[in-house]
N, C-alpha and C positions, 0 to 999 in steps of 0.2 A: 354228141358232137358240139363243139364250141363254135358259135357263129361269130365271125369277125365283123367288126363295125362297118367295114366297107361293102359287105355282101347284103343283099336284100334279105329281110326275114320273111320266111313262109308263115302262112296262117294255119296251115294244116297239111299233113302228109296224106296224099290221096292213094288209094289202092289202085290196082290195074284198071278197074272199071271207072275211075275218075272220081269216086266217092270216098271220103274218109270213113273207115270202118270204125264207127263209134255211135254211142246212143247217149244223149244228153237229157238231163232233167231240167226243165224250166220251172223255177219256183217264182210265182208271180203274186206280189202283194197288190191287192185291188182297192186300197182305200181311195185312191183317185182314179176312177175307172177310165177316163179319157186318156190320161197319161199312161196307165198301164196298157191300154190297147195299143198305143203308139210304141211303147217299149217292146211289147211282145211281137208286134208286127215286124219290127226291125230284127229282132232276135231270130225269129222263125225264118225271115228272108235270108239272113246270113247263114243259118245252119243248112237250110235247103240248097243255097248256092254251093255248098261244099258236100251236098248229098248226105248229110248227117241226119240220122233218125232222132226224134225227140218226143218226149212226153211232157205234159204240163200239169202242174198242180197249182191251184189258186188258194191263196190265204187272205184274211182280211187286210193285213197291212205288213209293214216292214218288220216289225218286231217278231212276227210269227215265222219269218223265213228261216232264221237259224234253228228254230224249234223243229221245223219240218226236216231240215237237213239232218239234225241229230236223230230224229225218228227213223229216217232212211238208213242212217248208219247202224243204229240199234237193230234194225230189222235185217241187216246184212245185204241191203240193196245197193250200197255204195260203200267204199270205193270199188272201182273196177276189178281189183285183184281179189276181192272177196268171193268165196265159193259160189254164192247165190246172187252175185251182183247183177243188176239190171242196167245200171248206168255208169258211164266212164267219167262223167263230169257233170257240173251244175252251172246253170245261168240263173243268178238271183236278180229279180227285177222288182222294183218298187220306187216309191217316192215319199220323201218327208219334206213338207214345206213349213218354213219358220212361221210360228204364230206369236201370240203375245205372252206366252208363258214358257217356262223352262222345259216343258214336255218335249219340244223339238230336240233340245240337246240330249235328253235322256234317250229318246227313240233313235236318233242318229248314232250316238255313241254305242249303245247296246247292240242295235241291229248289226252294225258293221263289226264291232268288237267280237261278238259271239259267232257271227258268220265266218270271220277269218280264223277264230280260235278252232272251231270245229274243222274247217278246211285244212289248217296247218297240222293239227293233231292227227288227222287221219289221212293226210296227203291226198286230199280231194281237189282236183282241178276245178276251181270256181272262178267264173267271170262275174264280177260284182257290178251289177247295173242298178244299184239302189241310189237314186238321185237324192242329193241333199241340197235344197235350194231355198232362196228367200221368198219367191213368189211363184204363183201358178204359171205366169208368162215364161219365167226362166225354165221351169220344168218342161213345158210344152216345146220350147225352143230346143232343148236338149233331146227330148224323147222323139220328136218328129224327124223325119228324114229317112225312114225305112232302112235300107241297107247302109245308109250313112249316119244313122242316129245312134244314140248311146245304148239302146238295146242290142243293136248289131255289134257295136264295139265289145260289149260284154260277151256275146256269143263268140266273137273272134278271139277274145282273150282266153276263154274256156278251151277252145279248140287248140290254141297254141300251148296251153299248159297240159292238155292231154298228150300232145305230140312230144313235148319235153319229157313228161313222165315216162312215156314209152321208150324214148331214147336212153334215159337214165337207166331204166329197168333192163334195157337190151344190153348195156355195158356189163351187166352181171351175169349174162347168159353164158 
């Protein structure tokens, strides 16, 4: 279904019980623990608001997020249409703060490039909540807010992509 610009966009199609029938994997980079806690709190709040089940995997930092996604694909746990799939989509959460060296650019570029590469290659709905900021204060301002923070935004993006994927696949039925 094509949504016309003058209509509101739904964040998730809910089943008769009021919950979206989906299971989402949260991959959480923990390099900045306080920021990670805020991001995951928002993501979990958004998923639970839509009645979506979720699992969490923690990794040391942003660079490890695409590696874990690739491992889940290799194990057949995602994408959702795989025979042994466990998850319908992924919420990637982490933070990279600019420092005095070029390491920031390397981490930002590679974490985001490889995350989206795996997502697009395997048609995996991914909500990208990897913050790339200049300061810790900027990161906290974006991460905080619970259901209104960037973690929740990433969760809602994932749910919308799951919904669209199901709509597209339904058109071939």
